[in-house]
C-alpha positions as CSV (number, residue, x, y, z in Angstrom):
1,M,103.2,77.4,120.2
2,K,104.9,74.2,118.9
3,Y,104.7,75.4,115.3
4,F,105.2,79.2,116.0
5,W,108.4,79.5,113.9
6,T,107.5,76.8,111.4
7,H,107.2,77.7,107.7
8,R,104.2,76.5,105.7
9,D,106.5,74.0,103.8
10,H,106.9,72.1,107.1
11,I,103.4,72.4,108.7
12,P,101.3,69.2,108.9
13,E,98.0,69.3,107.1
14,G,94.9,70.3,109.1
15,M,96.7,72.9,111.2
16,G,95.4,76.0,109.4
17,Y,93.1,78.7,110.9
18,G,90.9,78.6,107.8
19,Q,89.3,81.1,105.5
20,F,86.8,83.4,107.3
21,A,87.1,81.2,110.4
22,K,87.1,82.8,113.9
23,A,90.8,83.4,114.0
24,H,90.8,84.9,110.5
25,L,87.9,87.3,111.4
26,N,89.8,88.3,114.6
27,W,92.9,89.2,112.5
28,M,90.8,91.2,110.2
29,V,89.2,93.1,113.1
30,L,92.6,93.8,114.6
31,T,93.9,95.0,111.3
32,A,90.9,97.4,111.0
33,L,91.3,98.7,114.5
34,F,95.1,99.2,114.0
35,T,94.4,101.2,110.8
36,A,91.8,103.3,112.6
37,V,94.1,104.1,115.5
38,I,97.0,105.0,113.1
39,A,94.8,107.2,111.0
40,F,93.3,109.0,114.0
41,V,96.8,109.7,115.5
42,Y,98.1,110.8,112.2
43,A,95.2,113.1,111.5
44,G,95.8,115.0,114.8
45,A,99.6,115.3,114.4
46,D,101.7,118.1,113.1
47,H,103.9,117.7,110.1
48,T,107.0,116.6,112.0
49,V,105.1,113.9,113.9
50,K,103.3,112.8,110.7
51,M,106.7,112.3,108.9
52,T,107.9,110.3,111.9
53,I,104.9,108.1,111.8
54,L,105.3,107.4,108.1
55,R,109.0,106.6,108.4
56,V,108.5,104.4,111.4
57,I,105.9,102.4,109.4
58,A,108.3,102.2,106.5
59,A,111.1,101.0,108.7
60,A,108.9,98.4,110.4
61,L,108.0,97.0,107.0
62,M,111.6,96.6,106.0
63,I,112.7,95.2,109.3
64,S,109.9,92.7,109.4
65,E,110.7,91.5,105.9
66,I,114.4,91.2,106.6
67,F,113.6,89.2,109.8
68,K,111.4,86.9,107.9
69,M,114.0,86.2,105.3
70,V,116.7,85.5,108.0
71,L,114.3,83.2,109.8
72,M,113.6,81.2,106.6
73,A,117.3,81.0,105.9
74,K,118.0,79.7,109.5
75,T,115.2,77.1,109.3
76,G,116.1,75.5,105.9
77,V,113.4,77.1,103.7
78,K,114.3,77.5,100.1
79,I,114.6,81.3,100.0
80,S,114.7,81.6,96.2
81,E,111.1,80.6,96.2
82,Y,110.0,83.3,98.7
83,L,112.0,86.4,97.7
84,P,110.2,89.7,98.5
85,L,109.1,90.3,95.0
86,E,105.3,90.0,95.5
87,I,102.9,92.9,94.7
88,C,102.8,94.1,98.3
89,S,106.6,93.8,98.6
90,F,106.8,96.4,95.9
91,G,104.1,98.4,97.8
92,A,106.4,98.4,100.8
93,Y,109.3,99.7,98.7
94,F,107.1,102.5,97.4
95,I,106.1,103.3,101.0
96,V,109.8,103.7,101.8
97,L,110.2,106.1,98.9
98,D,107.0,107.9,99.8
99,S,108.1,108.3,103.4
100,I,111.3,110.0,102.3
101,S,109.4,112.6,100.3
102,A,105.7,112.5,101.0
103,S,105.1,115.7,99.0
104,V,105.7,113.8,95.7
105,P,102.2,112.9,94.5
106,F,103.4,110.0,92.2
107,F,104.0,107.6,95.1
108,G,100.7,108.4,96.9
109,V,98.6,107.7,93.8
110,M,100.3,104.4,93.2
111,L,99.9,103.4,96.8
112,L,96.2,104.2,96.9
113,T,95.1,102.9,93.6
114,L,97.3,99.8,93.3
115,F,98.9,98.6,96.5
116,L,96.1,99.5,99.1
117,P,93.6,97.2,97.2
118,G,96.3,94.5,97.0
119,A,97.0,94.7,100.8
120,I,93.3,94.6,101.6
121,M,92.8,91.5,99.4
122,A,95.8,89.9,101.1
123,V,94.1,90.4,104.5
124,V,90.7,89.2,103.3
125,F,92.2,86.3,101.3
126,P,95.4,85.4,103.1
127,T,97.9,82.9,101.8
128,T,98.7,81.7,105.3
129,Q,95.3,80.1,106.0
130,A,97.0,76.7,106.0
131,L,99.1,77.8,109.0
132,P,98.0,78.0,112.7
133,A,96.7,81.5,113.7
134,I,99.5,81.9,116.2
135,N,102.4,81.4,113.9
136,F,105.1,83.9,112.9
137,Y,104.2,83.8,109.3
138,S,100.5,84.2,110.0
139,I,101.2,87.2,112.2
140,H,103.6,88.6,109.7
141,Q,101.0,88.3,106.9
142,F,98.5,90.5,108.8
143,L,101.0,92.9,110.4
144,Y,102.8,93.5,107.2
145,H,99.7,94.2,105.1
146,G,98.1,96.0,108.1
147,L,101.0,98.4,108.1
148,I,100.6,99.1,104.4
149,I,96.8,99.6,104.8
150,A,97.4,101.9,107.8
151,Y,100.0,104.0,106.0
152,V,98.0,104.6,102.9
153,T,94.7,105.1,104.8
154,A,96.2,107.7,107.1
155,R,97.5,109.7,104.2
156,F,94.2,109.4,102.3
157,V,91.9,110.5,105.1
158,C,94.0,113.5,105.6
159,G,93.6,114.5,102.0
160,E,97.2,114.0,101.1
161,I,96.6,111.8,98.1
162,P,94.8,113.5,95.1
163,L,92.3,111.3,93.2
164,V,92.5,112.0,89.4
165,Y,91.2,109.3,87.1
166,S,93.9,109.9,84.4
167,A,96.5,109.4,87.1
168,L,94.9,106.0,87.9
169,W,95.5,104.8,84.4
170,G,99.1,106.1,84.5
171,S,99.6,104.0,87.6
172,I,98.0,101.0,85.9
173,A,100.4,101.4,82.9
174,K,103.4,101.4,85.3
175,I,102.2,98.3,87.1
176,L,101.7,96.5,83.8
177,V,105.3,97.2,83.0
178,L,106.3,95.7,86.4
179,I,104.0,92.7,85.7
180,G,105.7,92.1,82.4
181,I,109.1,92.1,83.9
182,M,108.1,89.8,86.8
183,Y,106.4,87.4,84.4
184,I,109.6,87.0,82.4
185,V,111.4,86.4,85.7
186,D,108.8,83.8,86.7
187,V,109.1,82.0,83.4
188,V,112.9,82.0,83.1
189,F,113.5,80.9,86.7
190,D,110.3,78.8,87.1
191,R,108.9,80.9,89.9
192,N,105.5,82.4,90.9
193,F,106.3,85.9,92.1
194,M,103.2,88.1,92.2
195,F,101.1,85.0,91.7
196,L,101.3,85.5,88.0
197,R,101.5,81.8,87.1
198,D,99.7,79.9,89.9
199,A,96.9,80.6,92.5
200,Y,99.1,79.4,95.4
201,D,96.1,78.0,97.3
202,N,94.6,81.5,97.6
203,P,90.7,81.2,97.3
204,M,90.3,84.4,95.3
205,L,93.1,83.5,92.9
206,E,91.9,79.9,92.7
207,A,88.5,81.2,91.6
208,I,90.1,83.2,88.8
209,R,92.1,80.1,87.7
210,K,89.0,78.0,87.6
211,F,87.1,80.6,85.6
212,C,89.9,81.5,83.2
213,G,91.9,78.3,83.0
214,D,95.6,77.6,83.6
215,G,98.7,79.1,82.1
216,P,98.6,82.4,80.2
217,R,94.8,82.4,80.5
218,Y,95.0,82.6,84.3
219,T,97.6,85.4,84.0
220,I,95.5,87.4,81.7
221,G,92.4,86.8,83.9
222,L,94.3,87.9,86.9
223,I,95.5,91.1,85.2
224,L,92.0,92.0,84.0
225,F,90.5,91.2,87.4
226,S,93.1,93.4,89.1
227,I,92.3,96.3,86.7
228,F,88.6,95.9,87.5
229,V,89.3,95.9,91.3
230,I,91.5,98.9,91.0
231,N,88.7,100.9,89.2
232,V,86.2,99.7,91.8
233,F,88.4,100.9,94.7
234,F,89.0,104.2,92.9
235,C,85.2,104.8,92.7
236,I,84.9,103.9,96.4
237,F,87.7,106.3,97.4
238,K,86.3,109.0,95.2
239,L,82.8,108.6,96.7
240,I,84.4,108.8,100.2
241,T,86.1,112.1,99.3
242,I,82.8,113.5,98.1
243,I,80.8,112.4,101.1
244,F,83.3,113.4,103.7
245,R,84.8,116.3,101.8
246,I,88.3,115.0,102.1
């Protein structure tokens, strides 16, 4: 518990829980169980309770992110390097909008085809593996992305998110605009929001960097890989809807 509140910038080397080590696998199992429970409860609820569940999750995402930012400010972390401008941060913002009006299909499609795959990747390839398993930032990593996964999964299994391939490419076009804006921000302010300029010690992103190279080649490779993954997940979701008649 000595390093529970310690940010990765101040953690000694060799303290991390490691990629696919026991602690990481435990976190993934807990995330899957949490998602299953939320989806089960959501599926059996009436409309009022469903909206309450969605809004509680949305509020929890915002509160946890605000708490993390306050903690970093209190412990001397350079906040400008860790602003909530990552891909899943935008996913959380879309969840807030979706929870306000869950009947608008635009948000649901974006969440399912873009941000759910991103959240799953964040759980499978976490950026906190250099931290102890029992550390606030490690817990926040899995809780935050687990909430996103649970939210979108619950809506999907209840048939509330239509799967139309043309809508998928509309979502991709929108995220490309966002990527363009964030890339300019990264270059102008020398940052790495959305991991657009550096792999940030993430094994999956590091593999892309090694394959494609550094600089713009890494960025282009990341974008192409993301589009590929989004299409793969779309096919998986579509197959699930056919098999289980969702």
